[in-house]
Backbone as XML, in Angstrom:
<?xml version="1.0"?>
<chain id="A" units="angstrom">
  <residue number="1" name="MET">
    <atom name="N" x="0.677" y="-1.080" z="-0.136"/>
    <atom name="CA" x="-0.269" y="-0.077" z="0.283"/>
    <atom name="C" x="0.900" y="1.065" z="0.004"/>
  </residue>
  <residue number="2" name="LYS">
    <atom name="N" x="0.384" y="2.143" z="-0.497"/>
    <atom name="CA" x="1.267" y="3.561" z="-0.931"/>
    <atom name="C" x="1.089" y="3.787" z="0.151"/>
  </residue>
  <residue number="3" name="LYS">
    <atom name="N" x="2.300" y="5.001" z="0.676"/>
    <atom name="CA" x="2.758" y="5.514" z="2.416"/>
    <atom name="C" x="2.238" y="6.789" z="1.948"/>
  </residue>
  <residue number="4" name="LYS">
    <atom name="N" x="1.243" y="7.031" z="3.008"/>
    <atom name="CA" x="0.806" y="8.817" z="2.666"/>
    <atom name="C" x="1.757" y="10.066" z="2.762"/>
  </residue>
  <residue number="5" name="SER">
    <atom name="N" x="1.710" y="11.005" z="2.274"/>
    <atom name="CA" x="3.030" y="11.746" z="1.947"/>
    <atom name="C" x="2.693" y="12.315" z="3.275"/>
  </residue>
  <residue number="6" name="SER">
    <atom name="N" x="4.040" y="12.942" z="3.454"/>
    <atom name="CA" x="4.322" y="13.719" z="4.543"/>
    <atom name="C" x="3.947" y="15.077" z="4.464"/>
  </residue>
  <residue number="7" name="PRO">
    <atom name="N" x="3.973" y="15.647" z="5.299"/>
    <atom name="CA" x="3.288" y="17.114" z="5.301"/>
    <atom name="C" x="4.604" y="17.558" z="4.620"/>
  </residue>
  <residue number="8" name="LYS">
    <atom name="N" x="6.042" y="17.614" z="4.699"/>
    <atom name="CA" x="6.543" y="18.012" z="3.917"/>
    <atom name="C" x="6.851" y="18.188" z="2.659"/>
  </residue>
  <residue number="9" name="SER">
    <atom name="N" x="6.251" y="16.700" z="2.299"/>
    <atom name="CA" x="6.161" y="16.435" z="0.637"/>
    <atom name="C" x="4.757" y="17.167" z="0.008"/>
  </residue>
  <residue number="10" name="LYS">
    <atom name="N" x="3.886" y="17.350" z="0.769"/>
    <atom name="CA" x="2.934" y="17.748" z="0.133"/>
    <atom name="C" x="2.999" y="19.214" z="0.321"/>
  </residue>
  <residue number="11" name="SER">
    <atom name="N" x="3.788" y="20.240" z="1.014"/>
    <atom name="CA" x="4.071" y="21.532" z="1.023"/>
    <atom name="C" x="4.676" y="21.705" z="-0.031"/>
  </residue>
  <residue number="12" name="GLN">
    <atom name="N" x="5.651" y="20.347" z="-0.502"/>
    <atom name="CA" x="6.886" y="21.130" z="-1.703"/>
    <atom name="C" x="6.042" y="20.789" z="-3.290"/>
  </residue>
  <residue number="13" name="MET">
    <atom name="N" x="4.988" y="20.009" z="-2.875"/>
    <atom name="CA" x="4.141" y="20.034" z="-4.466"/>
    <atom name="C" x="4.018" y="21.392" z="-5.406"/>
  </residue>
  <residue number="14" name="PRO">
    <atom name="N" x="4.124" y="21.202" z="-6.487"/>
    <atom name="CA" x="4.390" y="22.418" z="-7.182"/>
    <atom name="C" x="3.588" y="22.786" z="-7.468"/>
  </residue>
  <residue number="15" name="ALA">
    <atom name="N" x="3.235" y="24.005" z="-7.433"/>
    <atom name="CA" x="1.813" y="25.174" z="-7.883"/>
    <atom name="C" x="0.857" y="24.352" z="-8.815"/>
  </residue>
  <residue number="16" name="ARG">
    <atom name="N" x="1.462" y="23.884" z="-10.150"/>
    <atom name="CA" x="1.167" y="22.967" z="-11.342"/>
    <atom name="C" x="0.231" y="21.755" z="-10.933"/>
  </residue>
  <residue number="17" name="TYR">
    <atom name="N" x="0.963" y="21.036" z="-9.921"/>
    <atom name="CA" x="0.441" y="20.083" z="-9.504"/>
    <atom name="C" x="-1.118" y="20.446" z="-8.900"/>
  </residue>
  <residue number="18" name="GLU">
    <atom name="N" x="-0.644" y="21.143" z="-7.488"/>
    <atom name="CA" x="-2.187" y="21.448" z="-7.063"/>
    <atom name="C" x="-3.013" y="21.802" z="-7.523"/>
  </residue>
  <residue number="19" name="HIS">
    <atom name="N" x="-3.090" y="22.649" z="-8.589"/>
    <atom name="CA" x="-3.986" y="23.234" z="-9.452"/>
    <atom name="C" x="-4.457" y="22.257" z="-10.554"/>
  </residue>
  <residue number="20" name="PHE">
    <atom name="N" x="-4.002" y="20.666" z="-10.881"/>
    <atom name="CA" x="-4.483" y="19.926" z="-11.556"/>
    <atom name="C" x="-5.269" y="19.144" z="-10.679"/>
  </residue>
  <residue number="21" name="GLU">
    <atom name="N" x="-4.666" y="18.800" z="-9.579"/>
    <atom name="CA" x="-5.440" y="18.057" z="-8.703"/>
    <atom name="C" x="-6.849" y="18.754" z="-8.072"/>
  </residue>
  <residue number="22" name="ARG">
    <atom name="N" x="-6.809" y="20.444" z="-8.084"/>
    <atom name="CA" x="-8.008" y="20.987" z="-7.488"/>
    <atom name="C" x="-8.839" y="20.452" z="-8.759"/>
  </residue>
  <residue number="23" name="SER">
    <atom name="N" x="-8.564" y="20.581" z="-9.814"/>
    <atom name="CA" x="-9.439" y="20.692" z="-11.031"/>
    <atom name="C" x="-9.680" y="19.352" z="-11.742"/>
  </residue>
  <residue number="24" name="TYR">
    <atom name="N" x="-9.058" y="18.365" z="-11.491"/>
    <atom name="CA" x="-9.136" y="17.316" z="-12.025"/>
    <atom name="C" x="-9.260" y="15.977" z="-10.579"/>
  </residue>
  <residue number="25" name="PRO">
    <atom name="N" x="-9.730" y="16.190" z="-9.402"/>
    <atom name="CA" x="-9.456" y="15.522" z="-8.543"/>
    <atom name="C" x="-9.751" y="13.351" z="-8.873"/>
  </residue>
  <residue number="26" name="SER">
    <atom name="N" x="-10.741" y="13.011" z="-9.610"/>
    <atom name="CA" x="-10.690" y="11.936" z="-9.925"/>
    <atom name="C" x="-9.809" y="11.439" z="-11.189"/>
  </residue>
  <residue number="27" name="VAL">
    <atom name="N" x="-9.389" y="12.659" z="-11.679"/>
    <atom name="CA" x="-7.993" y="11.713" z="-12.265"/>
    <atom name="C" x="-6.852" y="11.389" z="-11.308"/>
  </residue>
  <residue number="28" name="ILE">
    <atom name="N" x="-6.598" y="12.472" z="-10.241"/>
    <atom name="CA" x="-5.725" y="12.088" z="-9.241"/>
    <atom name="C" x="-6.078" y="11.356" z="-8.490"/>
  </residue>
  <residue number="29" name="ARG">
    <atom name="N" x="-6.891" y="10.674" z="-7.977"/>
    <atom name="CA" x="-7.217" y="9.787" z="-7.420"/>
    <atom name="C" x="-6.916" y="8.425" z="-8.297"/>
  </residue>
  <residue number="30" name="ALA">
    <atom name="N" x="-7.231" y="8.235" z="-9.856"/>
    <atom name="CA" x="-7.110" y="7.187" z="-10.726"/>
    <atom name="C" x="-5.615" y="6.969" z="-10.293"/>
  </residue>
  <residue number="31" name="VAL">
    <atom name="N" x="-4.792" y="7.905" z="-10.446"/>
    <atom name="CA" x="-3.184" y="8.042" z="-10.758"/>
    <atom name="C" x="-2.395" y="7.590" z="-9.668"/>
  </residue>
  <residue number="32" name="GLU">
    <atom name="N" x="-3.196" y="7.883" z="-8.109"/>
    <atom name="CA" x="-2.981" y="7.463" z="-6.859"/>
    <atom name="C" x="-2.889" y="6.138" z="-7.123"/>
  </residue>
  <residue number="33" name="ALA">
    <atom name="N" x="-4.002" y="5.494" z="-7.529"/>
    <atom name="CA" x="-4.692" y="4.313" z="-7.347"/>
    <atom name="C" x="-3.569" y="3.151" z="-7.895"/>
  </residue>
  <residue number="34" name="LEU">
    <atom name="N" x="-3.315" y="3.657" z="-9.721"/>
    <atom name="CA" x="-2.336" y="3.174" z="-10.395"/>
    <atom name="C" x="-1.176" y="2.967" z="-9.211"/>
  </residue>
  <residue number="35" name="GLY">
    <atom name="N" x="-0.642" y="3.927" z="-8.920"/>
    <atom name="CA" x="0.617" y="4.071" z="-8.442"/>
    <atom name="C" x="0.588" y="3.100" z="-7.022"/>
  </residue>
  <residue number="36" name="GLU">
    <atom name="N" x="-0.749" y="2.773" z="-6.418"/>
    <atom name="CA" x="-0.588" y="1.840" z="-5.033"/>
    <atom name="C" x="-0.271" y="0.567" z="-5.673"/>
  </residue>
  <residue number="37" name="ALA">
    <atom name="N" x="-1.084" y="0.198" z="-6.772"/>
    <atom name="CA" x="-1.151" y="-1.336" z="-7.582"/>
    <atom name="C" x="0.399" y="-1.219" z="-7.902"/>
  </residue>
  <residue number="38" name="THR">
    <atom name="N" x="1.152" y="-0.406" z="-8.697"/>
    <atom name="CA" x="2.082" y="-0.978" z="-9.057"/>
    <atom name="C" x="3.536" y="-0.911" z="-7.862"/>
  </residue>
  <residue number="39" name="GLN">
    <atom name="N" x="3.508" y="-0.338" z="-7.148"/>
    <atom name="CA" x="3.837" y="0.093" z="-5.668"/>
    <atom name="C" x="4.110" y="-1.760" z="-4.747"/>
  </residue>
  <residue number="40" name="SER">
    <atom name="N" x="2.769" y="-2.205" z="-5.119"/>
    <atom name="CA" x="2.290" y="-3.955" z="-4.473"/>
    <atom name="C" x="2.598" y="-4.924" z="-5.824"/>
  </residue>
  <residue number="41" name="ALA">
    <atom name="N" x="2.850" y="-4.650" z="-6.382"/>
    <atom name="CA" x="2.739" y="-5.874" z="-7.682"/>
    <atom name="C" x="4.233" y="-6.293" z="-8.072"/>
  </residue>
  <residue number="42" name="GLY">
    <atom name="N" x="5.115" y="-6.106" z="-6.953"/>
    <atom name="CA" x="6.209" y="-7.268" z="-7.107"/>
    <atom name="C" x="6.920" y="-7.104" z="-5.680"/>
  </residue>
  <residue number="43" name="PRO">
    <atom name="N" x="8.227" y="-8.061" z="-5.747"/>
    <atom name="CA" x="8.586" y="-8.136" z="-4.457"/>
    <atom name="C" x="9.903" y="-6.997" z="-3.718"/>
  </residue>
  <residue number="44" name="LEU">
    <atom name="N" x="10.047" y="-5.855" z="-4.477"/>
    <atom name="CA" x="10.741" y="-4.788" z="-4.342"/>
    <atom name="C" x="10.209" y="-4.024" z="-2.931"/>
  </residue>
  <residue number="45" name="ASP">
    <atom name="N" x="11.406" y="-3.934" z="-1.929"/>
    <atom name="CA" x="11.171" y="-3.136" z="-0.949"/>
    <atom name="C" x="11.183" y="-1.695" z="-1.081"/>
  </residue>
  <residue number="46" name="ASN">
    <atom name="N" x="10.469" y="-1.070" z="-0.302"/>
    <atom name="CA" x="10.279" y="0.337" z="-0.352"/>
    <atom name="C" x="11.414" y="1.352" z="-0.655"/>
  </residue>
  <residue number="47" name="LYS">
    <atom name="N" x="12.808" y="1.132" z="-0.140"/>
    <atom name="CA" x="14.255" y="1.837" z="-0.549"/>
    <atom name="C" x="14.797" y="1.377" z="-2.232"/>
  </residue>
  <residue number="48" name="THR">
    <atom name="N" x="14.637" y="0.092" z="-2.420"/>
    <atom name="CA" x="14.836" y="-0.194" z="-3.700"/>
    <atom name="C" x="13.761" y="0.323" z="-4.612"/>
  </residue>
  <residue number="49" name="ARG">
    <atom name="N" x="12.361" y="0.370" z="-4.317"/>
    <atom name="CA" x="11.570" y="0.863" z="-5.507"/>
    <atom name="C" x="11.726" y="2.161" z="-5.860"/>
  </residue>
  <residue number="50" name="ALA">
    <atom name="N" x="12.100" y="3.034" z="-4.470"/>
    <atom name="CA" x="12.651" y="4.506" z="-4.387"/>
    <atom name="C" x="13.825" y="4.468" z="-5.250"/>
  </residue>
  <residue number="51" name="LEU">
    <atom name="N" x="14.972" y="3.929" z="-5.366"/>
    <atom name="CA" x="15.893" y="3.922" z="-6.072"/>
    <atom name="C" x="15.402" y="3.859" z="-7.752"/>
  </residue>
  <residue number="52" name="VAL">
    <atom name="N" x="14.829" y="2.542" z="-7.798"/>
    <atom name="CA" x="14.149" y="2.430" z="-9.086"/>
    <atom name="C" x="13.695" y="3.802" z="-9.763"/>
  </residue>
  <residue number="53" name="LYS">
    <atom name="N" x="12.750" y="4.121" z="-8.881"/>
    <atom name="CA" x="11.672" y="5.277" z="-9.579"/>
    <atom name="C" x="12.675" y="6.675" z="-9.540"/>
  </residue>
  <residue number="54" name="LEU">
    <atom name="N" x="13.859" y="6.598" z="-9.156"/>
    <atom name="CA" x="14.607" y="7.822" z="-9.199"/>
    <atom name="C" x="15.360" y="7.861" z="-10.380"/>
  </residue>
  <residue number="55" name="ALA">
    <atom name="N" x="15.979" y="6.307" z="-10.549"/>
    <atom name="CA" x="16.604" y="5.918" z="-11.955"/>
    <atom name="C" x="15.628" y="6.363" z="-13.306"/>
  </residue>
  <residue number="56" name="ILE">
    <atom name="N" x="14.718" y="5.955" z="-13.203"/>
    <atom name="CA" x="13.792" y="6.151" z="-14.310"/>
    <atom name="C" x="13.414" y="7.665" z="-14.649"/>
  </residue>
  <residue number="57" name="ALA">
    <atom name="N" x="13.134" y="8.297" z="-13.426"/>
    <atom name="CA" x="13.558" y="9.927" z="-13.871"/>
    <atom name="C" x="14.317" y="10.515" z="-14.194"/>
  </residue>
  <residue number="58" name="ILE">
    <atom name="N" x="15.283" y="10.184" z="-13.724"/>
    <atom name="CA" x="17.138" y="10.317" z="-14.288"/>
    <atom name="C" x="16.874" y="10.243" z="-15.526"/>
  </residue>
  <residue number="59" name="GLY">
    <atom name="N" x="16.627" y="8.612" z="-16.387"/>
    <atom name="CA" x="16.620" y="8.348" z="-17.676"/>
    <atom name="C" x="15.931" y="8.779" z="-18.647"/>
  </residue>
  <residue number="60" name="ALA">
    <atom name="N" x="14.780" y="9.463" z="-18.116"/>
    <atom name="CA" x="13.700" y="10.369" z="-18.642"/>
    <atom name="C" x="14.049" y="11.727" z="-18.738"/>
  </residue>
  <residue number="61" name="ALA">
    <atom name="N" x="15.114" y="12.378" z="-17.752"/>
    <atom name="CA" x="15.402" y="13.544" z="-17.775"/>
    <atom name="C" x="14.388" y="14.516" z="-17.593"/>
  </residue>
  <residue number="62" name="ARG">
    <atom name="N" x="13.841" y="14.376" z="-16.650"/>
    <atom name="CA" x="12.202" y="14.816" z="-15.986"/>
    <atom name="C" x="12.905" y="15.459" z="-14.871"/>
  </residue>
  <residue number="63" name="GLU">
    <atom name="N" x="13.086" y="16.706" z="-14.817"/>
    <atom name="CA" x="13.970" y="17.958" z="-13.648"/>
    <atom name="C" x="12.608" y="17.587" z="-12.324"/>
  </residue>
  <residue number="64" name="GLY">
    <atom name="N" x="11.166" y="17.895" z="-12.598"/>
    <atom name="CA" x="10.429" y="17.887" z="-11.631"/>
    <atom name="C" x="10.423" y="16.138" z="-10.712"/>
  </residue>
  <residue number="65" name="ALA">
    <atom name="N" x="10.588" y="15.180" z="-11.808"/>
    <atom name="CA" x="10.362" y="14.036" z="-11.477"/>
    <atom name="C" x="11.639" y="13.509" z="-10.338"/>
  </residue>
  <residue number="66" name="VAL">
    <atom name="N" x="12.747" y="14.093" z="-11.160"/>
    <atom name="CA" x="14.002" y="13.745" z="-10.496"/>
    <atom name="C" x="13.519" y="14.485" z="-8.856"/>
  </residue>
  <residue number="67" name="HIS">
    <atom name="N" x="12.921" y="15.876" z="-9.007"/>
    <atom name="CA" x="13.159" y="16.265" z="-7.635"/>
    <atom name="C" x="12.187" y="15.606" z="-6.949"/>
  </residue>
  <residue number="68" name="SER">
    <atom name="N" x="11.406" y="15.011" z="-7.120"/>
    <atom name="CA" x="10.087" y="14.234" z="-6.557"/>
    <atom name="C" x="10.680" y="13.101" z="-5.791"/>
  </residue>
  <residue number="69" name="HIS">
    <atom name="N" x="11.205" y="12.421" z="-6.945"/>
    <atom name="CA" x="11.997" y="11.090" z="-6.241"/>
    <atom name="C" x="12.714" y="11.194" z="-5.800"/>
  </residue>
  <residue number="70" name="THR">
    <atom name="N" x="13.842" y="12.142" z="-5.642"/>
    <atom name="CA" x="14.863" y="12.649" z="-4.639"/>
    <atom name="C" x="14.399" y="12.627" z="-3.270"/>
  </residue>
  <residue number="71" name="ARG">
    <atom name="N" x="13.117" y="13.544" z="-3.246"/>
    <atom name="CA" x="12.432" y="13.472" z="-1.717"/>
    <atom name="C" x="11.781" y="12.358" z="-1.549"/>
  </residue>
  <residue number="72" name="ARG">
    <atom name="N" x="11.192" y="11.817" z="-2.317"/>
    <atom name="CA" x="10.664" y="10.351" z="-1.598"/>
    <atom name="C" x="11.809" y="9.141" z="-1.482"/>
  </residue>
  <residue number="73" name="ALA">
    <atom name="N" x="12.518" y="9.015" z="-2.144"/>
    <atom name="CA" x="13.405" y="8.030" z="-1.732"/>
    <atom name="C" x="14.568" y="8.536" z="-0.494"/>
  </residue>
  <residue number="74" name="LEU">
    <atom name="N" x="14.721" y="9.858" z="-0.170"/>
    <atom name="CA" x="15.113" y="10.499" z="1.040"/>
    <atom name="C" x="14.226" y="9.970" z="2.235"/>
  </residue>
  <residue number="75" name="GLU">
    <atom name="N" x="13.015" y="9.837" z="1.786"/>
    <atom name="CA" x="11.507" y="9.893" z="2.522"/>
    <atom name="C" x="11.973" y="7.923" z="2.949"/>
  </residue>
  <residue number="76" name="ALA">
    <atom name="N" x="12.237" y="7.358" z="1.956"/>
    <atom name="CA" x="11.911" y="5.675" z="2.117"/>
    <atom name="C" x="13.816" y="5.185" z="2.712"/>
  </residue>
  <residue number="77" name="GLY">
    <atom name="N" x="14.744" y="6.206" z="3.120"/>
    <atom name="CA" x="15.516" y="5.401" z="3.718"/>
    <atom name="C" x="16.928" y="5.635" z="3.101"/>
  </residue>
  <residue number="78" name="CYS">
    <atom name="N" x="16.530" y="6.093" z="1.932"/>
    <atom name="CA" x="17.854" y="5.901" z="1.112"/>
    <atom name="C" x="18.883" y="7.314" z="1.550"/>
  </residue>
  <residue number="79" name="THR">
    <atom name="N" x="20.438" y="7.096" z="1.272"/>
    <atom name="CA" x="21.102" y="8.093" z="1.476"/>
    <atom name="C" x="21.513" y="8.925" z="0.767"/>
  </residue>
  <residue number="80" name="PRO">
    <atom name="N" x="22.278" y="10.014" z="0.809"/>
    <atom name="CA" x="22.430" y="10.884" z="-0.342"/>
    <atom name="C" x="23.380" y="10.412" z="-1.429"/>
  </residue>
  <residue number="81" name="ASP">
    <atom name="N" x="24.511" y="9.464" z="-0.669"/>
    <atom name="CA" x="25.493" y="8.685" z="-1.376"/>
    <atom name="C" x="24.597" y="7.670" z="-2.461"/>
  </residue>
  <residue number="82" name="GLU">
    <atom name="N" x="23.759" y="7.039" z="-1.694"/>
    <atom name="CA" x="22.794" y="6.130" z="-2.487"/>
    <atom name="C" x="22.371" y="6.668" z="-3.710"/>
  </residue>
  <residue number="83" name="LEU">
    <atom name="N" x="21.807" y="7.835" z="-3.528"/>
    <atom name="CA" x="21.029" y="8.828" z="-4.480"/>
    <atom name="C" x="22.015" y="9.247" z="-5.381"/>
  </residue>
  <residue number="84" name="ARG">
    <atom name="N" x="23.441" y="9.963" z="-5.424"/>
    <atom name="CA" x="24.353" y="10.235" z="-6.000"/>
    <atom name="C" x="24.883" y="8.851" z="-7.114"/>
  </residue>
  <residue number="85" name="HIS">
    <atom name="N" x="25.056" y="8.180" z="-6.368"/>
    <atom name="CA" x="25.612" y="6.684" z="-7.047"/>
    <atom name="C" x="24.514" y="6.578" z="-8.302"/>
  </residue>
  <residue number="86" name="VAL">
    <atom name="N" x="22.696" y="6.594" z="-7.980"/>
    <atom name="CA" x="22.144" y="6.535" z="-9.032"/>
    <atom name="C" x="22.418" y="7.124" z="-10.057"/>
  </residue>
  <residue number="87" name="GLY">
    <atom name="N" x="22.770" y="8.354" z="-10.075"/>
    <atom name="CA" x="23.163" y="9.500" z="-10.894"/>
    <atom name="C" x="24.428" y="9.254" z="-11.710"/>
  </residue>
  <residue number="88" name="VAL">
    <atom name="N" x="25.207" y="8.739" z="-10.904"/>
    <atom name="CA" x="26.756" y="8.172" z="-11.139"/>
    <atom name="C" x="26.456" y="6.711" z="-12.298"/>
  </residue>
  <residue number="89" name="LEU">
    <atom name="N" x="25.584" y="5.734" z="-12.230"/>
    <atom name="CA" x="25.296" y="5.022" z="-13.141"/>
    <atom name="C" x="24.539" y="5.354" z="-14.002"/>
  </residue>
  <residue number="90" name="ALA">
    <atom name="N" x="24.064" y="6.227" z="-14.584"/>
    <atom name="CA" x="23.487" y="6.578" z="-15.863"/>
    <atom name="C" x="24.056" y="7.249" z="-16.582"/>
  </residue>
  <residue number="91" name="ILE">
    <atom name="N" x="25.516" y="7.505" z="-16.174"/>
    <atom name="CA" x="26.207" y="7.977" z="-17.145"/>
    <atom name="C" x="26.133" y="7.233" z="-18.754"/>
  </residue>
  <residue number="92" name="THR">
    <atom name="N" x="26.464" y="5.537" z="-18.400"/>
    <atom name="CA" x="26.909" y="5.207" z="-19.398"/>
    <atom name="C" x="25.490" y="4.729" z="-20.451"/>
  </residue>
  <residue number="93" name="THR">
    <atom name="N" x="24.508" y="4.931" z="-19.762"/>
    <atom name="CA" x="23.037" y="4.808" z="-20.427"/>
    <atom name="C" x="22.712" y="6.286" z="-21.135"/>
  </residue>
  <residue number="94" name="ILE">
    <atom name="N" x="22.901" y="7.256" z="-20.648"/>
    <atom name="CA" x="22.423" y="8.686" z="-20.870"/>
    <atom name="C" x="23.098" y="9.343" z="-21.332"/>
  </residue>
  <residue number="95" name="GLY">
    <atom name="N" x="24.136" y="9.212" z="-21.190"/>
    <atom name="CA" x="25.545" y="10.112" z="-21.627"/>
    <atom name="C" x="25.942" y="11.050" z="-20.430"/>
  </residue>
  <residue number="96" name="PHE">
    <atom name="N" x="27.074" y="11.667" z="-20.478"/>
    <atom name="CA" x="27.686" y="12.756" z="-19.553"/>
    <atom name="C" x="26.913" y="13.704" z="-19.499"/>
  </residue>
  <residue number="97" name="PRO">
    <atom name="N" x="26.190" y="14.364" z="-20.627"/>
    <atom name="CA" x="25.547" y="16.242" z="-20.710"/>
    <atom name="C" x="24.093" y="16.165" z="-19.633"/>
  </residue>
  <residue number="98" name="THR">
    <atom name="N" x="23.745" y="14.803" z="-20.074"/>
    <atom name="CA" x="22.408" y="14.600" z="-19.469"/>
    <atom name="C" x="22.130" y="13.843" z="-17.769"/>
  </residue>
  <residue number="99" name="THR">
    <atom name="N" x="23.695" y="13.667" z="-17.631"/>
    <atom name="CA" x="23.931" y="13.108" z="-16.472"/>
    <atom name="C" x="24.095" y="13.833" z="-15.492"/>
  </residue>
  <residue number="100" name="MET">
    <atom name="N" x="24.986" y="15.182" z="-16.136"/>
    <atom name="CA" x="25.469" y="15.766" z="-15.218"/>
    <atom name="C" x="24.056" y="17.405" z="-15.001"/>
  </residue>
  <residue number="101" name="ALA">
    <atom name="N" x="22.947" y="16.973" z="-15.933"/>
    <atom name="CA" x="22.299" y="18.110" z="-15.595"/>
    <atom name="C" x="21.015" y="17.160" z="-14.297"/>
  </residue>
  <residue number="102" name="ALA">
    <atom name="N" x="20.951" y="16.073" z="-14.475"/>
    <atom name="CA" x="20.212" y="15.272" z="-13.821"/>
    <atom name="C" x="20.957" y="15.238" z="-11.942"/>
  </residue>
  <residue number="103" name="THR">
    <atom name="N" x="21.986" y="15.237" z="-12.162"/>
    <atom name="CA" x="22.491" y="14.740" z="-10.807"/>
    <atom name="C" x="22.824" y="16.305" z="-10.105"/>
  </residue>
  <residue number="104" name="SER">
    <atom name="N" x="22.353" y="17.596" z="-11.112"/>
    <atom name="CA" x="22.536" y="18.613" z="-10.518"/>
    <atom name="C" x="20.957" y="18.719" z="-9.958"/>
  </residue>
  <residue number="105" name="TRP">
    <atom name="N" x="19.866" y="17.798" z="-10.193"/>
    <atom name="CA" x="18.486" y="17.900" z="-9.803"/>
    <atom name="C" x="18.631" y="17.704" z="-8.838"/>
  </residue>
  <residue number="106" name="VAL">
    <atom name="N" x="19.186" y="16.365" z="-8.392"/>
    <atom name="CA" x="19.170" y="15.699" z="-7.465"/>
    <atom name="C" x="20.009" y="16.275" z="-6.004"/>
  </residue>
  <residue number="107" name="GLU">
    <atom name="N" x="20.963" y="16.840" z="-6.482"/>
    <atom name="CA" x="21.834" y="17.780" z="-5.695"/>
    <atom name="C" x="20.762" y="19.239" z="-5.124"/>
  </residue>
  <residue number="108" name="ASP">
    <atom name="N" x="19.816" y="19.955" z="-5.847"/>
    <atom name="CA" x="18.854" y="21.138" z="-5.830"/>
    <atom name="C" x="18.492" y="20.310" z="-4.514"/>
  </residue>
  <residue number="109" name="ILE">
    <atom name="N" x="17.931" y="19.063" z="-4.229"/>
    <atom name="CA" x="16.982" y="18.408" z="-3.178"/>
    <atom name="C" x="18.115" y="18.363" z="-1.957"/>
  </residue>
  <residue number="110" name="LEU">
    <atom name="N" x="19.333" y="17.615" z="-2.034"/>
    <atom name="CA" x="20.134" y="17.549" z="-1.194"/>
    <atom name="C" x="20.452" y="19.014" z="-0.629"/>
  </residue>
  <residue number="111" name="ARG">
    <atom name="N" x="20.924" y="19.974" z="-1.399"/>
    <atom name="CA" x="21.066" y="20.980" z="-0.711"/>
    <atom name="C" x="20.259" y="21.831" z="0.329"/>
  </residue>
  <residue number="112" name="GLY">
    <atom name="N" x="18.724" y="21.266" z="-0.564"/>
    <atom name="CA" x="18.144" y="22.104" z="0.424"/>
    <atom name="C" x="17.715" y="21.375" z="1.628"/>
  </residue>
  <residue number="113" name="ASN">
    <atom name="N" x="17.714" y="19.879" z="1.625"/>
    <atom name="CA" x="17.812" y="19.086" z="2.939"/>
    <atom name="C" x="18.720" y="19.864" z="3.893"/>
  </residue>
  <residue number="114" name="ARG">
    <atom name="N" x="19.904" y="19.889" z="3.731"/>
    <atom name="CA" x="21.184" y="20.224" z="4.618"/>
    <atom name="C" x="21.044" y="21.569" z="5.165"/>
  </residue>
  <residue number="115" name="THR">
    <atom name="N" x="20.175" y="22.360" z="4.439"/>
    <atom name="CA" x="19.975" y="23.370" z="5.204"/>
    <atom name="C" x="18.957" y="23.786" z="6.407"/>
  </residue>
  <residue number="116" name="LYS">
    <atom name="N" x="17.978" y="22.530" z="6.230"/>
    <atom name="CA" x="16.887" y="22.683" z="7.241"/>
    <atom name="C" x="17.269" y="21.876" z="8.542"/>
  </residue>
</chain>
């Protein structure tokens, strides 16, 4: 089952997401239900799933998704070094420039965590 978002996660939701959620609540509920189903569809533990989701976001070069999945991975107990390692692993698949962009997005969140 999906872990409920912590207050910290909810407060960091992009304004665009919050607007979409207000405009299309049934769509958001369906997406959340799909997310819950995929989370419980196999044997991976929370931490491993969080690392995989971050890797997918990095591979897709989606800045918002990398930010989101970096936060979620930290909440799942991943360490900053583990998150950085996911970025390093991407180099041979997505190339150095894209990896540099993606790892900077991971660092955006890690820097934010260090200041709090």
